[in-house]
C-alpha positions as CSV (number, residue, x, y, z in Angstrom):
1,M,109.4,-40.6,39.5
2,E,108.5,-37.7,37.2
3,N,111.4,-35.3,36.6
4,N,111.1,-31.8,37.7
5,R,111.6,-30.2,34.2
6,S,111.5,-26.6,35.6
7,K,114.4,-27.5,38.0
8,I,116.4,-29.1,35.3
9,S,116.1,-26.3,32.8
10,R,117.0,-23.7,35.4
11,R,119.9,-25.6,36.9
12,H,121.5,-27.2,33.8
13,F,122.2,-26.8,30.1
14,L,118.9,-27.9,28.5
15,E,117.2,-26.8,25.3
16,T,116.0,-23.3,26.5
17,T,119.5,-22.5,27.7
18,A,121.0,-23.7,24.4
19,L,118.6,-21.6,22.4
20,A,119.5,-18.5,24.5
21,A,123.1,-19.2,24.0
22,T,122.7,-19.4,20.3
23,A,120.9,-16.1,20.3
24,V,123.9,-14.5,22.0
25,T,126.7,-16.1,19.9
26,I,125.2,-15.1,16.5
27,L,125.3,-11.4,17.4
28,P,128.1,-9.5,15.4
29,A,131.0,-8.2,17.5
30,N,130.1,-4.6,16.9
31,V,126.5,-5.2,18.2
32,I,127.9,-6.9,21.3
33,A,130.2,-4.0,21.9
34,G,127.4,-1.6,21.5
35,L,125.5,-3.5,24.2
36,G,128.3,-2.8,26.6
37,H,129.9,-6.3,26.3
38,K,133.4,-7.3,25.0
39,A,133.5,-9.1,21.7
40,P,134.1,-12.8,22.2
41,S,137.5,-12.6,20.5
42,D,138.7,-10.0,23.0
43,K,140.5,-10.9,26.2
44,L,138.9,-10.1,29.5
45,N,140.8,-7.9,32.0
46,I,140.7,-9.9,35.2
47,V,141.9,-8.7,38.7
48,G,142.5,-11.0,41.6
49,I,142.0,-10.4,45.3
50,G,143.7,-13.0,47.6
51,V,146.2,-14.5,45.1
52,G,148.8,-16.4,47.1
53,G,146.8,-19.6,47.8
54,M,143.7,-20.9,46.1
55,G,143.5,-17.6,44.3
56,F,146.7,-18.4,42.4
57,N,145.1,-21.7,41.2
58,N,141.9,-19.9,40.1
59,L,143.8,-17.2,38.1
60,S,146.0,-19.9,36.6
61,N,142.8,-21.5,35.2
62,M,141.8,-18.0,33.8
63,D,145.3,-17.4,32.2
64,T,143.8,-17.3,28.7
65,E,142.7,-13.8,29.7
66,N,144.6,-10.7,30.7
67,I,145.5,-10.8,34.4
68,A,145.5,-7.0,34.9
69,A,146.0,-6.6,38.6
70,L,146.8,-8.6,41.7
71,C,145.8,-7.7,45.3
72,D,147.0,-9.5,48.4
73,V,147.4,-8.3,52.0
74,D,150.7,-10.4,52.2
75,W,153.2,-9.6,49.5
76,K,155.5,-12.3,50.7
77,Y,152.8,-14.9,50.4
78,A,151.7,-13.7,47.0
79,G,155.3,-13.3,45.9
80,R,155.9,-17.0,46.0
81,N,153.8,-17.5,42.8
82,A,151.3,-14.9,41.6
83,F,153.6,-11.9,41.5
84,R,156.2,-14.0,39.7
85,K,153.8,-15.5,37.1
86,W,152.2,-12.1,36.2
87,P,155.0,-9.6,36.8
88,L,153.3,-6.9,34.6
89,A,150.1,-6.9,36.6
90,S,149.5,-3.9,38.8
91,K,149.9,-4.8,42.6
92,Y,147.9,-3.7,45.6
93,Q,147.5,-4.7,49.3
94,D,144.0,-3.1,49.8
95,Y,141.2,-3.9,47.3
96,R,139.4,-0.7,48.1
97,Q,142.4,1.2,46.6
98,M,142.5,-1.2,43.6
99,F,138.8,-0.6,42.8
100,D,139.5,3.2,43.1
101,K,142.6,3.2,40.9
102,Q,142.3,0.3,38.5
103,K,140.2,1.3,35.5
104,N,140.6,-1.7,33.2
105,I,138.4,-4.3,35.0
106,D,136.0,-6.7,33.4
107,A,136.0,-9.5,36.1
108,V,137.1,-10.0,39.6
109,M,138.4,-13.3,41.2
110,I,138.2,-13.3,45.0
111,A,139.8,-16.0,47.2
112,T,140.3,-14.3,50.6
113,P,139.3,-15.6,54.1
114,D,135.5,-16.0,54.5
115,H,135.0,-12.7,56.4
116,S,136.4,-10.8,53.4
117,H,134.2,-12.3,50.7
118,A,131.1,-10.2,50.6
119,L,132.3,-6.6,50.6
120,P,134.7,-6.8,47.6
121,A,132.2,-9.0,45.7
122,L,129.4,-6.4,46.3
123,M,131.6,-3.5,45.3
124,A,132.6,-5.3,42.1
125,M,129.0,-6.3,41.1
126,K,127.7,-2.8,41.7
127,S,130.5,-1.5,39.4
128,G,129.2,-4.0,36.7
129,Y,132.2,-6.4,37.1
130,H,131.7,-10.1,36.8
131,V,132.7,-12.0,39.9
132,Y,134.3,-15.4,40.6
133,L,134.3,-16.0,44.4
134,Q,135.9,-18.9,46.2
135,K,133.6,-21.0,48.5
136,P,131.9,-20.4,50.9
137,L,130.2,-17.6,49.1
138,T,129.9,-15.5,52.4
139,H,130.5,-15.4,56.1
140,S,126.9,-15.1,57.1
141,V,123.3,-16.0,56.2
142,F,122.3,-12.4,55.5
143,E,125.3,-11.8,53.2
144,S,124.3,-14.8,51.1
145,R,120.9,-13.3,50.5
146,I,122.3,-9.9,49.6
147,M,124.8,-11.4,47.2
148,T,122.1,-13.3,45.4
149,E,119.9,-10.2,45.0
150,T,122.8,-8.0,43.9
151,A,124.0,-10.4,41.2
152,L,120.4,-10.5,39.8
153,R,120.0,-6.7,40.0
154,Y,123.2,-5.9,38.1
155,G,123.1,-8.7,35.6
156,V,126.7,-9.8,35.9
157,A,128.1,-13.3,35.4
158,T,128.9,-15.0,38.7
159,Q,130.5,-18.3,39.9
160,M,131.2,-19.7,43.3
161,G,134.4,-21.8,43.5
162,N,133.1,-25.2,44.2
163,Q,134.8,-27.0,41.3
164,G,133.1,-30.3,41.7
165,N,129.9,-28.6,40.6
166,S,131.2,-28.8,37.0
167,G,132.2,-32.5,37.1
168,E,130.8,-35.5,35.5
169,G,129.7,-37.2,38.8
170,I,127.3,-34.6,39.9
171,R,125.5,-34.8,36.6
172,K,125.4,-38.6,36.7
173,I,123.8,-38.7,40.1
174,C,121.1,-36.2,39.0
175,E,120.3,-38.4,36.1
176,W,120.2,-41.5,38.2
177,V,118.0,-40.0,40.9
178,W,115.7,-38.3,38.4
179,A,115.3,-41.6,36.6
180,G,113.7,-43.1,39.7
181,T,116.7,-45.3,40.7
182,I,116.1,-45.0,44.4
183,G,112.6,-43.6,44.4
184,E,111.8,-40.4,46.2
185,V,114.7,-39.0,48.3
186,T,113.8,-38.9,52.0
187,S,117.1,-38.3,53.7
188,V,120.8,-37.4,52.9
189,D,123.8,-37.9,55.2
190,A,126.9,-35.8,54.3
191,W,130.2,-36.1,56.3
192,T,133.7,-34.7,56.1
193,N,137.1,-35.4,57.6
194,R,137.5,-31.7,58.5
195,P,138.5,-29.8,60.5
196,I,142.2,-30.3,59.9
197,W,142.9,-27.1,61.8
198,P,142.3,-26.2,65.5
199,Q,138.6,-25.8,66.6
200,G,136.9,-25.8,69.9
201,G,139.3,-23.3,71.6
202,D,139.1,-19.9,73.1
203,R,140.8,-16.7,71.8
204,P,144.5,-16.9,71.7
205,E,146.3,-14.6,74.3
206,G,149.1,-12.1,73.6
207,S,150.4,-10.7,70.3
208,D,153.3,-10.9,68.0
209,P,155.0,-8.2,65.7
210,V,153.3,-7.9,62.4
211,P,155.6,-8.9,59.5
212,D,156.6,-6.0,57.3
213,T,155.1,-7.7,54.2
214,L,151.6,-8.1,55.8
215,D,149.0,-5.4,56.0
216,W,147.1,-6.6,59.2
217,E,144.6,-3.8,59.0
218,A,143.5,-5.0,55.5
219,W,143.6,-8.7,56.5
220,I,141.2,-8.0,59.4
221,G,139.0,-6.0,57.1
222,A,135.3,-6.0,58.1
223,A,135.9,-8.2,61.2
224,P,136.5,-6.8,64.7
225,M,140.2,-5.8,65.2
226,R,142.4,-8.1,67.3
227,P,146.2,-8.5,67.7
228,Y,148.2,-10.3,65.2
229,K,149.5,-13.8,66.3
230,G,152.2,-15.6,64.4
231,N,153.0,-19.3,63.7
232,R,149.9,-19.4,61.3
233,T,147.5,-18.9,64.2
234,Y,145.2,-16.9,61.9
235,H,147.0,-16.2,58.6
236,D,147.5,-18.0,56.3
237,F,145.5,-21.1,57.1
238,A,144.0,-21.6,60.7
239,W,141.7,-18.7,60.4
240,R,138.9,-21.1,59.2
241,G,138.4,-22.3,62.8
242,F,137.7,-18.8,64.2
243,V,134.2,-17.5,64.3
244,D,135.2,-13.9,63.4
245,F,137.1,-15.0,60.2
246,G,136.0,-18.4,59.0
247,S,133.1,-20.8,58.9
248,G,134.6,-23.9,60.3
249,A,134.4,-27.3,58.7
250,L,130.9,-26.7,57.6
251,G,131.8,-23.5,55.7
252,D,135.0,-25.0,54.3
253,M,133.6,-28.2,52.8
254,A,129.8,-28.3,52.6
255,C,129.8,-26.2,49.5
256,H,131.6,-29.2,47.9
257,T,130.2,-32.1,49.9
258,T,126.5,-31.1,49.8
259,D,126.6,-29.6,46.3
260,G,124.9,-32.6,44.7
261,I,121.9,-32.3,47.1
262,Y,121.2,-28.9,45.7
263,S,121.6,-30.1,42.2
264,I,119.2,-33.1,42.7
265,M,116.6,-31.5,44.9
266,D,116.6,-27.7,44.3
267,P,115.5,-27.4,48.0
268,G,115.4,-23.6,48.5
269,Y,115.8,-22.4,52.1
270,A,115.7,-24.9,54.9
271,A,112.5,-25.1,57.0
272,T,114.4,-26.0,60.2
273,A,118.1,-26.3,61.3
274,E,119.3,-27.7,64.6
275,P,122.6,-28.6,66.3
276,F,121.8,-32.3,66.6
277,I,125.2,-33.0,68.3
278,M,127.8,-30.5,69.6
279,T,131.0,-31.4,71.4
280,G,130.9,-28.0,73.1
281,P,129.6,-24.5,72.8
282,V,130.7,-22.1,70.2
283,K,133.5,-20.0,71.7
284,D,136.1,-17.9,69.8
285,Q,136.4,-21.0,67.6
286,W,133.8,-23.3,66.2
287,P,133.2,-26.6,68.0
288,A,135.6,-29.5,67.5
289,G,132.7,-31.7,66.4
290,M,129.2,-31.2,65.3
291,V,126.1,-32.8,63.6
292,V,123.5,-30.5,62.1
293,K,120.0,-31.7,61.2
294,S,118.0,-29.7,58.6
295,T,114.6,-30.2,57.1
296,Y,113.3,-29.0,53.7
297,R,109.8,-28.5,52.5
298,A,108.0,-30.4,49.7
299,K,108.5,-28.6,46.4
300,D,107.4,-29.0,42.7
301,G,105.7,-32.4,43.3
302,R,108.4,-34.0,45.4
303,P,108.0,-34.6,49.2
304,G,110.1,-32.9,51.9
305,F,113.3,-34.4,53.1
306,K,115.9,-34.1,55.7
307,T,119.7,-33.8,55.8
308,F,122.4,-34.6,58.4
309,W,125.8,-32.9,58.3
310,Y,128.7,-34.6,60.3
311,E,132.0,-33.0,61.0
312,G,134.9,-33.4,63.3
313,N,135.2,-35.9,66.2
314,D,133.1,-36.8,69.3
315,G,134.4,-36.2,72.8
316,N,136.4,-39.4,72.6
317,G,138.2,-38.6,69.4
318,R,136.1,-40.8,67.2
319,P,135.0,-39.4,63.8
320,L,131.4,-38.2,63.7
321,M,129.9,-40.2,60.8
322,P,126.7,-42.1,59.9
323,D,126.5,-45.8,60.4
324,T,127.5,-48.0,57.5
325,P,124.3,-49.1,55.7
326,E,123.4,-52.8,55.2
327,E,123.5,-52.2,51.4
328,L,127.2,-51.5,51.7
329,E,128.0,-54.2,54.2
330,V,126.5,-56.9,52.0
331,D,129.3,-56.3,49.5
332,G,132.0,-56.2,52.3
333,G,132.3,-52.4,52.0
334,R,132.6,-49.6,54.5
335,L,131.9,-45.9,54.4
336,P,134.7,-43.6,53.0
337,R,136.0,-40.9,55.4
338,T,134.1,-38.2,53.5
339,G,131.1,-38.6,51.3
340,N,127.3,-38.7,51.0
341,L,124.6,-41.3,51.5
342,I,121.4,-40.6,49.6
343,I,118.4,-42.5,51.0
344,G,115.3,-43.0,48.9
345,T,112.0,-44.9,49.2
346,K,113.4,-47.6,46.9
347,G,117.1,-47.7,47.6
348,K,120.3,-45.9,48.4
349,M,123.3,-44.2,46.6
350,L,126.8,-43.7,47.9
351,V,129.1,-40.9,46.9
352,Q,132.7,-41.2,47.9
353,G,134.8,-38.1,48.6
354,D,133.8,-34.4,48.6
355,Y,133.4,-33.6,44.9
356,W,130.8,-36.1,43.7
357,E,133.2,-37.8,41.4
358,S,132.1,-41.4,42.0
359,P,128.4,-41.8,42.8
360,R,127.1,-45.4,42.7
361,I,124.0,-47.4,43.6
362,I,124.4,-49.8,46.5
363,P,124.4,-52.7,46.7
364,E,126.3,-53.8,43.6
365,A,123.6,-56.1,42.6
366,R,121.1,-53.2,42.4
367,R,123.5,-51.2,40.4
368,K,123.9,-54.0,37.8
369,E,120.1,-54.4,37.7
370,F,119.4,-50.8,37.0
371,G,122.2,-50.1,34.5
372,K,123.0,-46.7,33.0
373,P,120.3,-43.9,33.0
374,P,119.6,-41.8,29.9
375,Q,121.8,-38.7,29.7
376,L,119.7,-35.5,30.3
377,L,122.4,-33.0,31.0
378,E,125.1,-31.5,28.8
379,R,128.6,-31.8,30.3
380,S,130.6,-28.8,31.4
381,P,133.6,-27.3,29.6
382,G,135.1,-26.7,33.0
383,H,134.3,-24.7,36.1
384,H,136.4,-21.7,35.2
385,E,135.6,-21.9,31.5
386,E,131.9,-21.7,32.3
387,F,132.4,-18.4,34.0
388,L,134.7,-17.0,31.3
389,M,132.3,-18.0,28.5
390,A,129.4,-16.2,30.4
391,C,131.7,-13.2,31.0
392,R,132.7,-13.0,27.3
393,G,129.0,-13.0,26.2
394,E,129.5,-16.4,24.4
395,K,126.9,-17.9,26.7
396,P,124.1,-16.5,29.0
397,R,124.9,-15.4,32.5
398,E,123.3,-18.6,33.9
399,F,125.8,-20.8,31.9
400,S,128.2,-20.7,34.9
401,Q,126.2,-23.3,36.9
402,S,127.3,-22.3,40.4
403,N,126.0,-18.7,39.8
404,Y,124.7,-16.9,42.8
405,S,121.1,-17.8,42.1
406,Y,122.2,-21.4,42.8
407,S,125.0,-21.0,45.2
408,G,123.5,-18.1,47.2
409,P,120.7,-20.2,48.8
410,M,123.1,-23.1,49.3
411,A,125.6,-20.8,51.1
412,A,122.8,-19.3,53.3
413,N,121.7,-22.8,54.4
414,I,125.3,-23.8,55.2
415,Q,125.8,-20.7,57.3
416,L,122.4,-21.4,58.9
417,G,124.0,-24.6,60.3
418,N,126.7,-22.5,62.0
419,L,124.0,-20.0,63.2
420,C,121.9,-22.7,64.9
421,A,125.2,-23.9,66.6
422,R,125.8,-20.3,67.9
423,A,122.2,-20.1,69.0
424,G,122.4,-23.5,70.6
425,K,118.9,-24.5,69.6
426,K,116.6,-25.5,66.7
427,L,115.6,-22.7,64.4
428,E,112.5,-22.5,62.2
429,L,112.4,-20.4,59.1
430,D,109.9,-19.2,56.5
431,E,110.3,-19.8,52.8
432,A,112.3,-16.6,52.4
433,G,114.9,-17.8,54.8
434,K,113.9,-15.6,57.7
435,I,114.0,-17.0,61.2
436,I,110.5,-17.1,62.8
437,S,110.9,-19.3,65.8
438,D,113.1,-16.7,67.6
439,P,113.3,-13.5,65.5
440,K,116.1,-12.0,67.6
441,I,118.4,-14.7,66.2
442,N,118.1,-12.9,62.9
443,D,120.5,-10.3,64.4
444,L,123.2,-13.0,64.5
445,A,122.7,-13.6,60.8
446,W,124.4,-10.2,60.2
447,R,127.5,-8.5,61.6
448,E,128.0,-4.8,61.2
449,P,131.4,-4.4,59.4
450,R,134.2,-2.5,61.2
451,E,134.4,1.2,60.4
452,G,135.9,1.8,57.0
453,W,134.9,-1.6,55.7
454,G,131.2,-1.2,55.3
455,P,128.4,-1.0,56.0
456,L,127.0,-3.3,53.3
457,Q,124.0,-1.7,51.7
458,M,120.8,-3.5,52.6
459,N,118.5,-2.0,49.9
460,V,119.9,-3.9,46.9
């Protein structure tokens, strides 16, 4: 199979990227400063939004820089770790106030619930700040498209927090597939053990007193207001299962579990998406189990292909997963609880886990026959370091590999899976990602933010 060189050069660190990086790094510090960038020797001023959970982990990986400000709606939650580790950083509960008052900002790290991703990221990019945003990129299909366009317009460095994207395994599987190991890819199965929080239910009844340390107004943000419920009903974890706040198992894990599909295939927007299996309708929560089928167009000399996403359990409590292939059974193996099965015209590859760490050809005899493919791709210095090097001007903006030109279409396709579940039917799209089979469904791809928390500008 002939490699798609345009895809490789855009997606990974190849010769053109290396030359561009050299052109940047040989500039004297005063020239870089004159262009509006910090010299590579200077520390970046980074602010964090949502710093008590995954945000603390992200900021800890950026601790070589100056953590200038911390914003979290729950000061008790953030006080466990972030406020202690960076006591000199300014503290805020509302990111709108932080952007208004904090003047020393070079980059923004965001790790809030899904419904609060797009607005602070767009505010930051339009101010010229670089943005690291935890997965999934956005809460809706339309937001993903806007994020991609905004990042390109303002020329900032961006990275989505799907850390497996920078690992060794995802590069190995690209090299194996591009070398023709399994022929042309025709189908990919991806499955997860999520959800591990409640899904399938209706809206909780009643309300509880809001803790003194929590700004519930800021937590709700752009979503429709509803009463606070304690016992972690929404904050600080189970929000993922609620349509208003999270993106369910699909939004939580597909940015990890399907990442390699986008690296290998560069698919663009899906041609169709349909809820192949649903354990029930979408209510206040996402369904307890779901299988989504998507199809993708032929592109750059490769044929079209299809994907199946499996999550949760069926009506009898059995995990929704693909069948174990014969190529695995012959070696006495069984499918892992999460992973990918890549099916080609000449063979199959299995990926165990969510982060693409351990891809392998199956069966074992076929793996031994093929051996090790030639290395085509430079290895990453690390997911956060990619972003920081791009921010500092040491590398081009595209050096952070999960930048929004890559992760934006991925996030849109992922949220399209949730959208077809809400519509309860198959959707057909054009190459720009617009729904053409039922245009009124496009209205569900966008939610007008609550007053004071939008609206997001559509003319980016």
